N, C-alpha and C positions, 0 to 999 in steps of 0.2 A: 739494410737488415728493415727491414720495415714491417710493423707487425709485433704483437706480444706475440714469447717465446709460445705462449696458445694455440695459434693462429697460425706457428710457421711448424709448428712441430707435427697440427693434422694436414694442415698445405703439403708436405713434405711422405703423412703414413697414404697420404691421398695420393700426389703421383708416382713413391713405391710398390705399393698393392693395389691399385686401384680400385680405387674404392670411392663411388661418392663425398666427396666431403660433407653434406648434410650430412651422410651414416655416423661420424667420425664419435663419438661423444668418447667421455672422459674417463669414461668406466668402461666402453667398450677394446675385454680383451684383446690383442694381436690375432691369437693365433685361433680362441673361439667364434670371437664374431667377426674379424677381418679378413678371417680363410691365409695369414702370414705363413707360409713354414720356414723352415728353419734355414734355406738362406736366403728367403730374402730377408730373416729377423737378424741376418748379417749385415746385407745392403744394406737395411735403413740407420743404423748404430752408424757403418760405412756419411748415408745420405744425413745423416743427425749431428755428424765430426764434421763435412764439412759447411751446411746453410747454416752452423753456429760457429764456426773454428773455434772447437772446441776438439780433445784427445775423450776417450771414453774411454774408461778398465775394460773391455771385451764377457770376461766373465760379468762381475757388475752388470754390466748396459742387458745384456741378456739374460739375465735374473726382473728384469722389467717385462713383469705381463700386462699391462692396462696404457691408454695412451696419456689418462693421468699421471698413473707412474712417468713417463717418460715425464712432462712435461717437471713431476715437482727431481728429479733426476738432475734435467738440462738444467734449468736454473739454479739448482745445490751448486752444479758445476762449475755455471758462471757464474756466479759470487765473485 
């Protein structure tokens, strides 16, 4: 479990969406900026759950639209 939540979220996003890490900003929208399709959104939720050993409410997680909001969402679950 190396790195901050932010670094780890961006690593997962980069791997799942095949986007270069330097293109992923906190304000990046998963769909508009990073090209995520609905199936990839579900895969992202699963990847976050595995990376952080957490369980995310799928509906709430799918309402998270940006990388920064995902970081906040996961940090809140880890508290």
